[in-house]
N, C-alpha and C positions, 0 to 999 in steps of 0.2 A: 476484279469486278464483282466477285461473289459477295464481298462485304457490303457493296452498295445495294445489291438485291436484298440482303438480309435487313439492312436499314430501311429499305423501301417497304418491306413487309410490315415493319413497325409503324408505318404511317397510316395503316388501316385502323380506324377507331373500333375498338371492340376485339381486336385480334391481339391478345396479350403474349407475353414471353413464352408461357407454357404451350400455348397453341402453336406459336411459330416454331418452337423446338420440336413439337410433335410432327408438324407438317414437313419440316426440313428433314427429319429422320425418315419420314414415310416416303418422300420423293427423292431423297438423296442429296439435295442441295437447295439453297435458297433460290437459285436461278430456275431450277426445275419446278419448284413450287410456284414461282411467279408465272410461269408459262403453262402450268397445268390447266386442263379444261375443267369446267364446272362439275361435270359428272365424276371425274376422278377425285376432285377436291372433296366431294361429299362422301366418298368412300374412305376418306382418311380418318374418320372418327372424331372430328372436331365439331363443336357445337354449331348448329345450323345458323344461328344468328351471327356468330363470328365469321363464318364462311361467307355469308351473304354480304356482310360489311366489307370483307376483303375483295370479293368479286366486284362490288359496286365501286370501291376505291380504284381497283385496277382498270375498270372501264373508263373512269373519269381521268385517270392519270396513267395511261399506258406506257409513257416514257419516263416514269418516275425514277427508276434506277439510273438511267443515263443523265437525266436532269440533275439528280442529286450528286452524282459524281462530278459534273461540271460545276455545280454551285460550290461544292466543298473545295474544289481546286482553286476557284476564283477567290474564295474567302480564306484560303489557307487553313482549312479545318480538316483534321484527321478523322478517319472512321476506323473503328476497331470492332471486329465481330468475334464471337465466342470461339471461333475456330482458328483465330490468328495467333501467331506465336507471342505477340506482345500483349495479349489479353491477360490481366493479372490472375494467376492461378488460384489465389485465395478467394477471388470473387466467384469462381465457378462452384465453390463449396456450398453456397447458400441455395435455398430451395426455389428461388425465383431470380436467377441471375439475368441481367440484361443480355439479350441476344446480340445487341450491338450498342455502341455508344459513340458520341462525337467528342473530340477533344482538341485542345491546343496545348502544346508543350511537349514534354518528354515523359512517356508513360512509366518507365522504370518499373516493369511489372513485378519484380521479385524483391523489392525493398521491404523493410519492416515499417509498418505504419501504425500510428496511434491516433485515434479521433479525439478532438477536443471540441465539445459543443455546449450550447446553453441557450438561455432565453434571449429573445430580441430586446425585451424590456429588462434591463439589468441595472445593477448598482456600480459605483466606482470600485467597490471591493471586487466584484465579479470581473470587471474589465481588467483590473490590475492582475488578478490571478490568471486570467486567460492569456494576457500578454506575456507574463513570466513563464507560464507553462509552455506556451508555444516556442518561446525563445530557447529555453533550457532543454526541452525534449529534442528540438531540431539540432541544437548544438551537439547533443549526444549521438546524433546519427539517425534518429527516427524521423520518418516523414509524417508531418502533422496533417491530418485530414479534417476538414470541416465543411460547412455548407454555404459559406460566403454570405450569410444573412447578416442583418444589422445586429449589433450587440456582441455577444460572446464570440460568435463565429469570426467576426471581423477582427477582433483583438487577437484571437488565436492565430489567424493567418498572418497578421502583422508581426506578431512576436516571432513566428517561425521564419519569416522572411529575413529577419535580422541575422540569423545564424545558420540557416539551412534551407530545407526544402518543405514545401507544403502542397497539398492537393485540395482544390475546391470542387465540390460536387454540387451542381446547380439543380434547383427545382424548376427550371425553365430551360429554353433553348440557349445554346452557347452564344448566339448573337442577340439574345434578348437580355440586356443588362438589367439585373434586378438584385438589390436596389441600385438606383442610378448612381448614387454617390460612390459605389464600389467599382466603378469603371476602371479607374487607374490601378486600384488594388488588383483586380483580375488580370490586367495586363502584366503587372509585375509578377504575379504568381505564374503565369504562362511562360515567362522568361526563364525561370529556374525550376519550376515544378510542372504542374499540369492543371488545367481547368477542364472539366468533363461533364457531360450530361447525356442521358439516354433519350432525351426528347429532341425532336427536329430542331435545327438551329434557330428557327424563328418562332418556336412554340412559346406562348406566354405562360406565366405561372398561374396556377389555380389551386384551390384547397386540396385537390387530390394529388398534385405533383410533389408536394413536400414529404408526405410519408413515403412515397416511392423513392425520393431522393435519400431519405434517411436510411432505408434498407441498404443502399449502396455504400453509404458512409460506414455503416456497421460491417458490411460484408468485406470491405477493403481492409479493415483494421484488425490488429491483434487484440486491441482493447479499446474501450470507449470511456472517456472522462467527461462526466457531467459537472460543469463548473458552477452554474447557477440556474435553477429552474423552479418555477412555481408549480403548484399542485397539478395544473393541467397543461404544462409547457409541452410544446412539440418535441423538445429535446428528449423527453421521457420515451417517446416513440422509438428513438434511436437506441436507447438503453434496452427497451423490450426486444428489438431486433437482435441486439448484441447477445442478450441472454438466450434467445432462440437459436442463434448460430453458434453458441458455445464460445463466444468471445468474453473477455474479462470486462467487468463493469466497475469503474472507479467513480467516486463522488467526492466533491469538495464540501465539507460541512459548513453550515451557517448557523446563525443564532436561531434558537427555537421559535422566536417570535417573528423572524424575518419571512415575509410572504414570498420573497423571491428565492428563498432557500428551502421552501417546504418540500419540493420534489426531491432535492438532493438528500435531505434528512430522512425522508421516507425510503429512498433507495438504500441508504446505509442501514436503516432499521430492518429492511428486508433482505440484507445480505451483501449489498455492494461493498467493495473495499474502500474504506475511508482513507483518503490521502491528504496530506498537507503541503506537498511540494512535488516537483518533478522528480526529485531524488527518490521518493517513495515508489514511483513507477519504475524507475531505473533499477532500484533494488529488487523489485518484484521480478524483473526480467534479467537480472544479473548483467546489466549493461553499465559499463564504467564511463562516467562522464569525463570529458576532456575539455580543458579551458581553451577557447578559441584564441588564435594569435591576435595580438594587438594590431589595430589598423590605423594607418595615418590617413585622416580624412581632410581633403582640401575643398574649400568652398570658395565660390566667386560670385560676382554680380549681386543681384538682388537677394539671392539665398544667403550669402554671407552677411548682408546688411540685416536681414531678419534675425539670423542667429546671434549677431552682436548685441541686439537689444533685448534678447530673451534673458532674464535674470537667472542666476544660479541659486539665489535665495529669494523665495517668493515667486509669484506667478504673474503672467501678463496675458491679456485676452486678445482676440482677433481685432476688436475695435481699437484697442490701445496700440497694437502694431500698426494698423492702418493710419492712425493719427500721426505716428512718428515717422512713417516713410511715405511721403506724398506720392512718389512715382509708382508705388505698389498698387496693382490692380486687384480689386476684390476677388475676381475669379482666379487669380494666380495663387493666392494665399493658401488654399487647401492643399494644392500639390506641393508647395514649398514645405509646409508643415509635415506632410506625409513623408517627403524625402528626408527631412531632418530626423523624423522619428525612426524611419527605416535604417538610418545610419547610426542609430542608438545615441543621438546627440541630445535629445530632449525628452521630457516626459509630457505626454498629452493627457491631461486630466480633465476630460469632458469639456474641451475648448479653452482650457487654461494651461499655459505652457511654462515650463522652467527647464533649465539645463540639467542634464544628468550629473 
């Protein structure tokens, strides 16, 4: 039950991880902190505004730890506190580790992880590179970490799912799906990897949650790869955290006139390691890549029909597929395309498809 008291402490607006850590150390446990009287709380040496926010929150939600435990049990959400055995040890090394976080999936706390991140607004070049990096790094045994955002993050996750394991760190609560189109992707990630967030499961995203998310991405990872990022891209925040935490920073180069590659090119100028492929990263870490065994893939029903009309030479679009298969529902097609892509059967080039 201690982890639910720890998570409940995080529900008080204004009471950050460092303050929670100080209070838990002062009182001996999260549970003791929760039940401490106001006079003793003020003796703990935490800012007055933070303590008053916590006291007000506790008065409004006296049963928060019990309610949180019941909610997570119903929703099949795991909670991990910094004192638990399955808390990733590498995450404890950063100067502001989350005192608790929520997750779905298998934490695998001691695996080697590499982050692959980039801009939400990206090019086909960036998408292709992210997909390839995710697939090849995961095939070599690295767990690929990203932020489940539109663009580069999504393609990195999708690539990793084809050959191995990936971790999605969210900038919102685990039950607040953002972006909406990644709902199915997040479900697939949780099946073989983990989806995690330090925010309450129903907490919506806001501009302040994404930098907080980025520090966890960097903290979990041995190194961070920036695939495509403009001059002011949020992905550069992740690289800054990586540098602060002593993690490696890698960057994919782009054309000098390419706006979407300005951030990557500047990182390389300032000392980040230029890489051209996953092999460059594997060489850096002396990891030997192994070819995955060939898989026999069987398709049936409407999925097989869709695959049959996708050409090996040239592309076909959503509209063209729907015109040729009358019984296909518009809402079904994205999941079918994603399934074919995950099986490594097709290339998805921004809504145009062909066989691999």
